[in-house]
The first five atom37 places (N, CA, C, CB, O) and aatype in JSON, in Angstrom:
{
  "aatype": [12, 13, 7, 18, 13, 13, 6, 16, 10, 0, 11, 16, 2, 6, 17, 9, 15, 18, 18, 3, 6, 14, 16, 1, 11, 10, 1, 18, 11, 18, 6, 6, 7, 15, 14, 12, 19, 15, 4, 10, 10, 6, 0, 16, 19, 3, 0, 14, 9, 12, 8, 19, 10, 15, 10, 13, 4, 6, 9, 3, 10, 13, 11, 2, 17, 13, 14, 2, 19, 16, 15, 4, 3, 19, 9, 11, 6, 10, 15, 14, 15, 1, 7, 10, 18, 15, 4, 11],
  "atom_mask": [
    [1, 1, 1, 1, 1],
    [1, 1, 1, 1, 1],
    [1, 1, 1, 0, 1],
    [1, 1, 1, 1, 1],
    [1, 1, 1, 1, 1],
    [1, 1, 1, 1, 1],
    [1, 1, 1, 1, 1],
    [1, 1, 1, 1, 1],
    [1, 1, 1, 1, 1],
    [1, 1, 1, 1, 1],
    [1, 1, 1, 1, 1],
    [1, 1, 1, 1, 1],
    [1, 1, 1, 1, 1],
    [1, 1, 1, 1, 1],
    [1, 1, 1, 1, 1],
    [1, 1, 1, 1, 1],
    [1, 1, 1, 1, 1],
    [1, 1, 1, 1, 1],
    [1, 1, 1, 1, 1],
    [1, 1, 1, 1, 1],
    [1, 1, 1, 1, 1],
    [1, 1, 1, 1, 1],
    [1, 1, 1, 1, 1],
    [1, 1, 1, 1, 1],
    [1, 1, 1, 1, 1],
    [1, 1, 1, 1, 1],
    [1, 1, 1, 1, 1],
    [1, 1, 1, 1, 1],
    [1, 1, 1, 1, 1],
    [1, 1, 1, 1, 1],
    [1, 1, 1, 1, 1],
    [1, 1, 1, 1, 1],
    [1, 1, 1, 0, 1],
    [1, 1, 1, 1, 1],
    [1, 1, 1, 1, 1],
    [1, 1, 1, 1, 1],
    [1, 1, 1, 1, 1],
    [1, 1, 1, 1, 1],
    [1, 1, 1, 1, 1],
    [1, 1, 1, 1, 1],
    [1, 1, 1, 1, 1],
    [1, 1, 1, 1, 1],
    [1, 1, 1, 1, 1],
    [1, 1, 1, 1, 1],
    [1, 1, 1, 1, 1],
    [1, 1, 1, 1, 1],
    [1, 1, 1, 1, 1],
    [1, 1, 1, 1, 1],
    [1, 1, 1, 1, 1],
    [1, 1, 1, 1, 1],
    [1, 1, 1, 1, 1],
    [1, 1, 1, 1, 1],
    [1, 1, 1, 1, 1],
    [1, 1, 1, 1, 1],
    [1, 1, 1, 1, 1],
    [1, 1, 1, 1, 1],
    [1, 1, 1, 1, 1],
    [1, 1, 1, 1, 1],
    [1, 1, 1, 1, 1],
    [1, 1, 1, 1, 1],
    [1, 1, 1, 1, 1],
    [1, 1, 1, 1, 1],
    [1, 1, 1, 1, 1],
    [1, 1, 1, 1, 1],
    [1, 1, 1, 1, 1],
    [1, 1, 1, 1, 1],
    [1, 1, 1, 1, 1],
    [1, 1, 1, 1, 1],
    [1, 1, 1, 1, 1],
    [1, 1, 1, 1, 1],
    [1, 1, 1, 1, 1],
    [1, 1, 1, 1, 1],
    [1, 1, 1, 1, 1],
    [1, 1, 1, 1, 1],
    [1, 1, 1, 1, 1],
    [1, 1, 1, 1, 1],
    [1, 1, 1, 1, 1],
    [1, 1, 1, 1, 1],
    [1, 1, 1, 1, 1],
    [1, 1, 1, 1, 1],
    [1, 1, 1, 1, 1],
    [1, 1, 1, 1, 1],
    [1, 1, 1, 0, 1],
    [1, 1, 1, 1, 1],
    [1, 1, 1, 1, 1],
    [1, 1, 1, 1, 1],
    [1, 1, 1, 1, 1],
    [1, 1, 1, 1, 1]
  ],
  "atom_positions": [
    [[12.49, -69.76, 127.99], [11.17, -70.05, 128.49], [10.51, -68.77, 129.02], [11.23, -71.12, 129.6], [9.36, -68.49, 128.69]],
    [[11.24, -67.99, 129.84], [10.65, -66.78, 130.39], [10.34, -65.77, 129.29], [11.58, -66.16, 131.43], [9.35, -65.04, 129.37]],
    [[11.21, -65.73, 128.27], [10.97, -64.82, 127.15], [9.65, -65.11, 126.47], [0.0, 0.0, 0.0], [8.88, -64.2, 126.17]],
    [[9.38, -66.38, 126.22], [8.11, -66.77, 125.58], [6.93, -66.42, 126.48], [8.09, -68.28, 125.27], [5.93, -65.88, 126.0]],
    [[7.05, -66.71, 127.76], [5.96, -66.45, 128.71], [5.6, -64.98, 128.73], [6.35, -66.92, 130.12], [4.42, -64.62, 128.61]],
    [[6.59, -64.11, 128.89], [6.3, -62.68, 129.0], [5.95, -62.07, 127.65], [7.49, -61.96, 129.59], [5.18, -61.11, 127.59]],
    [[6.49, -62.62, 126.56], [6.12, -62.13, 125.23], [4.64, -62.41, 124.96], [7.0, -62.78, 124.14], [3.94, -61.56, 124.41]],
    [[4.17, -63.58, 125.33], [2.77, -63.95, 125.15], [1.86, -63.03, 125.96], [2.54, -65.41, 125.54], [0.84, -62.57, 125.45]],
    [[2.23, -62.76, 127.2], [1.39, -61.92, 128.07], [1.47, -60.45, 127.71], [1.79, -62.11, 129.51], [0.56, -59.69, 128.03]],
    [[2.54, -60.04, 127.04], [2.7, -58.62, 126.68], [1.68, -58.19, 125.64], [4.11, -58.37, 126.17], [1.41, -56.99, 125.51]],
    [[1.12, -59.11, 124.9], [0.13, -58.79, 123.88], [-1.24, -58.58, 124.52], [0.06, -59.9, 122.8], [-2.17, -59.35, 124.29]],
    [[-1.34, -57.54, 125.31], [-2.57, -57.31, 126.08], [-3.76, -56.93, 125.22], [-2.34, -56.23, 127.1], [-4.9, -57.02, 125.69]],
    [[-3.54, -56.51, 123.97], [-4.67, -56.16, 123.13], [-5.5, -57.39, 122.75], [-4.18, -55.45, 121.86], [-6.64, -57.25, 122.31]],
    [[-4.95, -58.6, 122.93], [-5.68, -59.83, 122.66], [-6.58, -60.23, 123.84], [-4.71, -60.96, 122.34], [-7.47, -61.06, 123.68]],
    [[-6.36, -59.64, 124.99], [-7.08, -60.0, 126.21], [-8.25, -59.05, 126.44], [-6.14, -60.0, 127.43], [-8.13, -57.85, 126.16]],
    [[-9.36, -59.56, 126.93], [-10.53, -58.75, 127.27], [-10.5, -58.51, 128.77], [-11.86, -59.46, 126.82], [-10.43, -59.46, 129.56]],
    [[-10.56, -57.25, 129.16], [-10.51, -56.91, 130.57], [-11.86, -57.19, 131.23], [-10.11, -55.42, 130.76], [-12.9, -56.73, 130.76]],
    [[-11.84, -57.94, 132.31], [-13.06, -58.25, 133.04], [-13.1, -57.48, 134.36], [-13.16, -59.76, 133.31], [-14.17, -57.03, 134.78]],
    [[-11.95, -57.33, 134.99], [-11.87, -56.67, 136.28], [-10.55, -55.92, 136.3], [-11.97, -57.69, 137.47], [-9.52, -56.49, 135.95]],
    [[-10.55, -54.64, 136.69], [-9.32, -53.85, 136.63], [-9.25, -52.89, 137.81], [-9.24, -53.09, 135.31], [-9.92, -51.86, 137.83]],
    [[-8.42, -53.23, 138.78], [-8.13, -52.39, 139.93], [-6.62, -52.33, 140.09], [-8.83, -52.93, 141.24], [-5.92, -53.16, 139.51]],
    [[-6.09, -51.38, 140.86], [-4.64, -51.3, 141.01], [-3.98, -52.58, 141.55], [-4.31, -50.16, 141.92], [-2.86, -52.91, 141.15]],
    [[-4.65, -53.28, 142.43], [-4.04, -54.49, 143.01], [-4.58, -55.79, 142.43], [-4.25, -54.49, 144.5], [-4.09, -56.87, 142.76]],
    [[-5.61, -55.7, 141.57], [-6.2, -56.9, 140.97], [-6.64, -56.61, 139.55], [-7.4, -57.41, 141.81], [-7.34, -55.63, 139.28]],
    [[-6.23, -57.48, 138.64], [-6.65, -57.38, 137.24], [-6.98, -58.78, 136.75], [-5.54, -56.72, 136.34], [-6.23, -59.72, 136.99]],
    [[-8.1, -58.91, 136.07], [-8.5, -60.2, 135.51], [-8.84, -59.98, 134.04], [-9.71, -60.81, 136.28], [-9.67, -59.14, 133.69]],
    [[-8.17, -60.76, 133.18], [-8.41, -60.68, 131.74], [-8.67, -62.08, 131.21], [-7.2, -60.02, 131.0], [-8.26, -63.07, 131.82]],
    [[-9.35, -62.16, 130.08], [-9.58, -63.45, 129.46], [-9.54, -63.3, 127.95], [-10.93, -64.06, 129.92], [-9.68, -62.2, 127.42]],
    [[-9.36, -64.43, 127.27], [-9.44, -64.43, 125.8], [-9.87, -65.8, 125.34], [-8.07, -64.03, 125.16], [-9.57, -66.82, 125.97]],
    [[-10.58, -65.81, 124.24], [-11.01, -67.06, 123.61], [-9.88, -67.54, 122.71], [-12.34, -66.87, 122.8], [-9.37, -66.78, 121.89]],
    [[-9.49, -68.8, 122.87], [-8.41, -69.35, 122.07], [-8.91, -69.69, 120.67], [-7.81, -70.6, 122.75], [-9.92, -70.38, 120.52]],
    [[-8.2, -69.21, 119.67], [-8.59, -69.41, 118.28], [-8.59, -70.89, 117.91], [-7.66, -68.63, 117.35], [-7.62, -71.6, 118.16]],
    [[-9.7, -71.35, 117.32], [-9.8, -72.73, 116.89], [-10.01, -73.72, 118.02], [0.0, 0.0, 0.0], [-9.82, -74.92, 117.83]],
    [[-10.39, -73.23, 119.2], [-10.55, -74.1, 120.36], [-11.7, -73.59, 121.22], [-9.23, -74.16, 121.19], [-11.98, -72.39, 121.23]],
    [[-12.38, -74.48, 121.93], [-13.44, -74.03, 122.83], [-12.88, -73.52, 124.17], [-14.43, -75.16, 123.08], [-13.65, -73.19, 125.07]],
    [[-11.56, -73.46, 124.3], [-10.92, -73.07, 125.55], [-10.93, -71.55, 125.74], [-9.49, -73.59, 125.6], [-10.88, -70.79, 124.77]],
    [[-10.99, -71.13, 126.98], [-10.88, -69.72, 127.36], [-9.68, -69.61, 128.29], [-12.2, -69.19, 128.04], [-9.59, -70.33, 129.29]],
    [[-8.75, -68.72, 127.97], [-7.58, -68.5, 128.82], [-7.87, -67.33, 129.75], [-6.31, -68.23, 127.97], [-8.49, -66.35, 129.34]],
    [[-7.42, -67.44, 130.99], [-7.58, -66.37, 131.97], [-6.21, -65.89, 132.43], [-8.42, -66.85, 133.18], [-5.29, -66.69, 132.6]],
    [[-6.09, -64.61, 132.61], [-4.86, -63.99, 133.1], [-5.23, -63.18, 134.33], [-4.18, -63.1, 131.99], [-6.02, -62.24, 134.25]],
    [[-4.65, -63.54, 135.44], [-4.92, -62.85, 136.7], [-3.63, -62.22, 137.19], [-5.51, -63.81, 137.76], [-2.61, -62.9, 137.32]],
    [[-3.68, -60.94, 137.46], [-2.57, -60.23, 138.08], [-3.07, -59.72, 139.41], [-2.03, -59.06, 137.16], [-4.09, -59.03, 139.47]],
    [[-2.36, -60.05, 140.48], [-2.82, -59.63, 141.8], [-1.63, -59.43, 142.73], [-3.8, -60.65, 142.39], [-0.58, -60.06, 142.58]],
    [[-1.82, -58.56, 143.69], [-0.84, -58.39, 144.75], [-1.29, -59.25, 145.93], [-0.69, -56.88, 145.17], [-2.4, -59.08, 146.45]],
    [[-0.44, -60.16, 146.33], [-0.77, -61.08, 147.42], [0.25, -60.86, 148.54], [-0.76, -62.58, 146.94], [1.45, -60.94, 148.31]],
    [[-0.24, -60.59, 149.72], [0.63, -60.36, 150.87], [0.96, -61.7, 151.53], [-0.04, -59.4, 151.89], [0.43, -62.04, 152.59]],
    [[1.86, -62.45, 150.87], [2.28, -63.77, 151.38], [3.62, -64.12, 150.74], [1.2, -64.87, 151.07], [3.96, -63.57, 149.69]],
    [[4.37, -65.01, 151.35], [5.62, -65.44, 150.73], [5.36, -66.1, 149.38], [6.39, -66.41, 151.66], [4.38, -66.83, 149.23]],
    [[6.23, -65.85, 148.41], [6.03, -66.34, 147.05], [5.93, -67.87, 147.0], [7.16, -65.87, 146.15], [5.17, -68.4, 146.2]],
    [[6.66, -68.56, 147.83], [6.61, -70.03, 147.83], [5.24, -70.53, 148.27], [7.7, -70.6, 148.75], [4.79, -71.57, 147.79]],
    [[4.58, -69.84, 149.17], [3.23, -70.23, 149.59], [2.24, -70.08, 148.43], [2.77, -69.38, 150.79], [1.38, -70.93, 148.22]],
    [[2.39, -69.01, 147.69], [1.49, -68.76, 146.56], [1.74, -69.78, 145.45], [1.67, -67.32, 146.03], [0.79, -70.37, 144.93]],
    [[3.0, -69.99, 145.09], [3.33, -70.94, 144.02], [2.96, -72.37, 144.39], [4.81, -70.87, 143.7], [2.64, -73.17, 143.51]],
    [[3.01, -72.7, 145.66], [2.68, -74.07, 146.07], [1.21, -74.4, 145.82], [3.01, -74.27, 147.55], [0.85, -75.57, 145.72]],
    [[0.36, -73.38, 145.7], [-1.05, -73.63, 145.39], [-1.21, -74.33, 144.05], [-1.83, -72.32, 145.38], [-2.12, -75.15, 143.88]],
    [[-0.33, -74.02, 143.09], [-0.42, -74.65, 141.77], [-0.05, -76.13, 141.81], [0.48, -73.93, 140.79], [-0.41, -76.89, 140.91]],
    [[0.65, -76.53, 142.85], [0.97, -77.95, 143.01], [-0.21, -78.7, 143.63], [2.23, -78.13, 143.89], [-0.21, -79.93, 143.68]],
    [[-1.2, -77.99, 144.09], [-2.36, -78.58, 144.76], [-3.65, -78.32, 143.99], [-2.49, -78.04, 146.18], [-4.71, -78.18, 144.59]],
    [[-3.55, -78.26, 142.68], [-4.71, -77.92, 141.83], [-5.87, -78.89, 142.08], [-4.32, -77.95, 140.34], [-7.03, -78.49, 142.0]],
    [[-5.56, -80.15, 142.37], [-6.62, -81.14, 142.59], [-7.41, -80.89, 143.87], [-6.03, -82.53, 142.63], [-8.48, -81.47, 144.06]],
    [[-6.9, -80.04, 144.76], [-7.6, -79.72, 146.01], [-8.48, -78.47, 145.91], [-6.6, -79.53, 147.12], [-9.18, -78.13, 146.87]],
    [[-8.46, -77.79, 144.77], [-9.27, -76.58, 144.61], [-10.74, -76.84, 144.92], [-9.12, -76.03, 143.2], [-11.42, -75.98, 145.47]],
    [[-11.23, -78.02, 144.57], [-12.65, -78.34, 144.82], [-12.98, -78.33, 146.31], [-13.0, -79.71, 144.22], [-14.14, -78.15, 146.68]],
    [[-11.97, -78.51, 147.16], [-12.18, -78.46, 148.61], [-12.13, -77.04, 149.16], [-11.14, -79.31, 149.31], [-12.66, -76.77, 150.24]],
    [[-11.52, -76.13, 148.42], [-11.31, -74.77, 148.9], [-12.32, -73.77, 148.35], [-9.94, -74.32, 148.55], [-12.62, -72.78, 149.01]],
    [[-12.86, -74.03, 147.15], [-13.78, -73.09, 146.5], [-15.15, -73.74, 146.38], [-13.24, -72.66, 145.1], [-15.27, -74.82, 145.8]],
    [[-16.18, -73.12, 146.92], [-17.5, -73.76, 147.01], [-18.15, -74.13, 145.68], [-18.42, -72.87, 147.73], [-18.88, -75.12, 145.63]],
    [[-17.91, -73.4, 144.61], [-18.57, -73.7, 143.34], [-17.76, -74.59, 142.41], [-18.89, -72.43, 142.64], [-18.21, -74.9, 141.31]],
    [[-16.57, -75.0, 142.83], [-15.72, -75.87, 142.01], [-15.97, -77.31, 142.44], [-14.2, -75.49, 142.15], [-15.79, -77.66, 143.6]],
    [[-16.4, -78.15, 141.49], [-16.69, -79.56, 141.8], [-15.57, -80.5, 141.38], [-17.98, -79.98, 141.14], [-15.45, -81.6, 141.91]],
    [[-14.75, -80.07, 140.41], [-13.6, -80.88, 140.01], [-12.53, -79.97, 139.42], [-14.01, -81.98, 139.0], [-12.84, -78.95, 138.81]],
    [[-11.29, -80.36, 139.59], [-10.17, -79.58, 139.06], [-9.04, -80.55, 138.76], [-9.72, -78.47, 140.07], [-8.62, -81.32, 139.63]],
    [[-8.54, -80.51, 137.52], [-7.52, -81.45, 137.08], [-6.42, -80.74, 136.32], [-8.14, -82.55, 136.22], [-6.63, -79.68, 135.73]],
    [[-5.23, -81.34, 136.33], [-4.12, -80.88, 135.52], [-4.22, -81.59, 134.18], [-2.73, -81.14, 136.21], [-4.16, -82.82, 134.12]],
    [[-4.38, -80.83, 133.11], [-4.45, -81.41, 131.77], [-3.04, -81.55, 131.19], [-5.34, -80.56, 130.84], [-2.69, -82.6, 130.66]],
    [[-2.25, -80.49, 131.3], [-0.88, -80.51, 130.81], [-0.07, -79.52, 131.63], [-0.8, -80.16, 129.29], [-0.44, -78.35, 131.72]],
    [[1.04, -79.97, 132.22], [1.91, -79.08, 132.99], [3.12, -78.74, 132.13], [2.34, -79.73, 134.33], [3.88, -79.62, 131.75]],
    [[3.29, -77.45, 131.84], [4.4, -76.99, 131.03], [5.63, -76.69, 131.88], [4.01, -75.75, 130.24], [6.76, -76.9, 131.44]],
    [[5.4, -76.21, 133.07], [6.46, -75.91, 134.03], [5.78, -75.86, 135.41], [7.21, -74.55, 133.68], [4.56, -75.92, 135.49]],
    [[6.57, -75.75, 136.48], [5.92, -75.68, 137.8], [4.99, -74.49, 138.0], [6.98, -75.64, 138.86], [4.15, -74.51, 138.9]],
    [[5.12, -73.46, 137.17], [4.26, -72.28, 137.34], [3.36, -72.01, 136.13], [5.1, -71.07, 137.61], [2.71, -70.96, 136.08]],
    [[3.32, -72.92, 135.16], [2.49, -72.69, 133.97], [1.95, -74.02, 133.47], [3.3, -71.96, 132.86], [2.69, -74.98, 133.29]],
    [[0.65, -74.04, 133.24], [0.05, -75.27, 132.76], [-1.36, -75.04, 132.28], [0.0, 0.0, 0.0], [-1.88, -73.93, 132.29]],
    [[-1.96, -76.13, 131.87], [-3.35, -76.12, 131.42], [-4.16, -76.89, 132.45], [-3.49, -76.74, 129.99], [-3.93, -78.08, 132.67]],
    [[-5.11, -76.21, 133.08], [-5.9, -76.79, 134.15], [-7.38, -76.74, 133.79], [-5.63, -76.06, 135.49], [-7.82, -75.85, 133.07]],
    [[-8.12, -77.69, 134.28], [-9.56, -77.71, 134.06], [-10.25, -77.64, 135.41], [-9.99, -78.99, 133.28], [-10.08, -78.51, 136.26]],
    [[-11.02, -76.59, 135.6], [-11.81, -76.44, 136.83], [-13.27, -76.29, 136.44], [-11.33, -75.2, 137.69], [-13.61, -75.47, 135.58]],
    [[-14.13, -77.08, 137.06], [-15.56, -77.04, 136.76], [-16.33, -76.8, 138.03], [-16.03, -78.35, 136.09], [-17.56, -76.73, 138.0]]
  ]
}
């Protein structure tokens, strides 16, 4: 599982850089044959890893935390740290 995850992310030439700083990087790509856009965020967070990962278990609460998000749902969960989410 980890091999697939990191192999997919290693193909950085497929990603379009939107924001690039030493502690924060944001990339995106349009999925072929789909209207979906994938986002890849790399960031340094000064917090325990369990606190950060627990946010993904609370995806439905994002609308309460971010002012411009009105709904957020889990479409498909592949693992506790990887899934397909819809935020509007």
